[in-house]
C-alpha positions in Angstrom: 172.0 34.8 -187.4 174.4 33.1 -185.0 171.6 31.2 -183.4 170.4 30.0 -186.8 173.9 28.8 -187.7 174.2 27.0 -184.4 171.0 25.2 -185.0 172.3 24.2 -188.5 175.5 23.0 -186.9 173.7 20.9 -184.3 171.5 19.3 -187.0 174.5 18.5 -189.2 176.5 17.1 -186.3 173.6 14.8 -185.5 173.6 13.5 -189.0 176.3 10.9 -189.9 177.0 12.2 -193.4 180.4 13.8 -192.9 182.9 10.9 -192.8 186.6 11.5 -193.3 188.0 8.4 -194.9 191.2 7.0 -193.4 192.4 6.1 -196.9 193.3 9.2 -198.8 194.9 7.6 -201.8 192.1 5.6 -203.4 189.1 7.4 -204.8 187.4 5.0 -207.1 188.3 3.3 -210.4 188.6 6.2 -212.8 191.8 8.3 -213.1 192.4 11.8 -212.1 193.8 14.5 -214.3 195.4 17.9 -213.7 193.0 20.8 -213.6 195.3 23.0 -215.8 197.3 22.3 -218.9 200.4 23.6 -217.2 202.5 22.6 -214.2 201.2 25.4 -212.0 203.1 27.2 -209.2 201.5 27.3 -205.8 200.6 30.9 -205.1 203.2 32.6 -202.9 202.8 35.5 -200.5 201.5 38.6 -202.2 199.8 41.9 -201.6 196.4 40.2 -201.4 197.2 37.2 -199.2 200.3 37.4 -197.1 200.4 33.6 -196.4 200.0 32.6 -200.1 197.8 29.9 -201.5 198.9 26.7 -199.7 196.5 24.3 -198.1 197.3 25.4 -194.6 197.5 29.1 -195.3 195.3 31.3 -193.1 192.5 33.5 -194.3 190.9 36.3 -192.3 187.6 38.1 -192.9 186.7 40.6 -190.2 187.2 38.8 -186.9 187.0 35.3 -188.3 190.2 33.4 -189.1 190.1 30.2 -191.0 192.5 27.9 -192.9 192.5 28.1 -196.7 192.0 24.3 -197.1 192.5 24.8 -200.9 195.2 25.3 -203.4 195.7 28.5 -205.4 197.3 27.4 -208.7 198.9 30.3 -210.6 197.9 30.6 -214.2 197.5 33.3 -216.8 194.0 34.7 -217.2 192.1 32.6 -219.8 194.0 29.4 -219.1 191.6 26.5 -219.5 190.4 24.7 -216.4 189.4 21.1 -216.4 187.5 18.6 -214.2 190.0 16.6 -212.2 187.7 13.6 -212.1 184.5 12.4 -213.7 181.2 13.5 -212.1 178.1 15.6 -212.2 178.1 19.4 -212.1 176.1 20.7 -209.2 177.1 24.3 -209.3 178.1 26.4 -212.3 177.6 30.0 -211.4 179.5 33.1 -212.7 179.0 34.8 -209.4 178.4 32.0 -206.9 179.8 33.8 -203.8 181.5 37.2 -203.2 184.9 35.7 -202.5 184.9 32.8 -205.0 183.3 34.6 -208.0 182.8 32.2 -211.0 182.5 28.8 -209.5 182.0 25.2 -210.6 181.4 22.3 -208.1 181.4 18.7 -209.2 179.9 15.7 -207.3 182.2 12.8 -208.2 179.7 10.2 -207.0 182.1 8.6 -204.4 181.5 11.1 -201.6 184.0 13.6 -202.9 183.4 17.0 -204.4 185.8 19.3 -206.3 185.4 23.1 -206.2 186.9 25.5 -208.8 186.9 29.2 -208.0 187.7 32.6 -209.6 186.7 31.4 -213.1 186.6 34.0 -215.9 183.9 32.1 -217.8 182.1 28.8 -217.3 181.8 26.1 -220.0 179.3 23.8 -218.3 176.0 23.9 -216.4 174.4 22.0 -213.5 173.3 18.5 -214.2 176.0 17.9 -216.9 177.9 14.6 -216.5 181.6 15.3 -217.1 184.6 13.1 -217.8 187.9 13.6 -216.2 189.6 16.4 -218.2 186.4 18.0 -219.5 186.7 21.8 -219.8 184.7 23.6 -217.2 185.8 27.2 -217.8 188.8 29.5 -217.8 191.0 31.0 -215.1 190.1 34.6 -214.2 190.0 37.4 -211.7 186.5 37.0 -210.4 185.5 37.3 -206.7 188.1 38.5 -204.4 190.8 37.7 -207.0 190.0 41.2 -208.4 192.6 42.3 -205.8 195.2 40.5 -207.8 194.3 42.2 -211.0 194.4 45.6 -209.3 197.9 44.9 -208.1 199.3 43.4 -211.3 199.6 39.9 -209.9 199.1 36.7 -211.9 195.6 35.0 -211.7 195.0 31.6 -210.2 192.6 28.7 -210.1 191.2 28.1 -206.6 191.0 24.3 -206.2 189.3 22.5 -203.2 188.5 18.9 -202.7 185.8 18.1 -200.1 185.6 14.6 -198.7 182.1 14.3 -197.4 181.6 10.6 -197.4 178.3 10.7 -199.3 177.2 11.7 -202.8 174.2 13.9 -203.5 174.8 16.6 -200.9 174.7 19.4 -203.5 170.9 19.3 -204.0 168.8 22.3 -203.0 169.0 22.7 -199.3 171.9 20.2 -199.0 175.1 21.0 -197.1 177.3 21.5 -200.1 174.7 23.9 -201.7 174.4 25.8 -198.4 178.1 26.7 -198.2 177.4 29.8 -200.2 174.9 31.1 -197.6 176.9 30.2 -194.5 180.2 31.7 -195.6 182.7 32.5 -192.9 180.1 32.3 -190.1 179.6 28.6 -191.1 183.4 28.0 -190.9 183.6 29.5 -187.4 180.6 27.5 -186.1 181.4 24.1 -187.6 185.1 24.2 -188.0 186.9 24.3 -191.4 187.6 20.5 -191.2 184.1 19.2 -190.5 183.3 18.7 -194.2 186.7 17.1 -194.7 188.6 19.4 -197.1 191.7 17.4 -198.0 194.9 18.5 -199.7 194.5 17.7 -203.4 198.1 16.7 -203.3 197.2 13.5 -201.4 195.2 12.2 -204.3 197.0 13.9 -207.3 200.6 14.4 -206.2 201.9 11.7 -208.5 200.5 13.6 -211.5 202.9 16.6 -210.9 200.2 19.1 -211.6 201.9 21.8 -209.5 205.2 22.8 -208.0 206.0 24.1 -204.5 205.0 23.0 -201.1 201.2 22.6 -201.0 201.1 22.6 -197.1 203.2 25.5 -196.1 202.1 29.1 -196.4 
């Protein structure tokens, strides 16, 4: 398994598709919107994640430790979740991956992708073109967020923005689509930053979609 992942890593590193832009404030002509209808609190330390849900929080699975590179936005179960930017749905799966559970991934056509995890239900499907603010589903306790429900902790929307520098990477066999298969082994081999996850606050901070420090655990 490790040899296979290493070969994948070498192939990807030899392909100039992952470009981290120097400009993290301009992402095209269309506007961004908040993913929730509320000003969400960034998840704090709890019984299921001692470092909380900030961008730089750590996550450990077995012997592998990686950075969160996403934001956990607290919201009541059933709260509507929306596309932060216009784009095409490339993943809409009620059980996409063990940790993420119900997941939607959108290709925004400018080299950026947004990922929404732990959704209770999904209101879209692959191939659908969405406008900014389109409903994609509802906040839930799917994936490893079931730990929160067992402990009586508020649910959250897991939001990640991947800056890959190229659109179309979510096709079958493409790097975005393969994230599910590689899991934490993939993170260990390639490094959590290779695909360019960026703090959503860099592009959406002015919208005041959340409160709390997005960088600190």
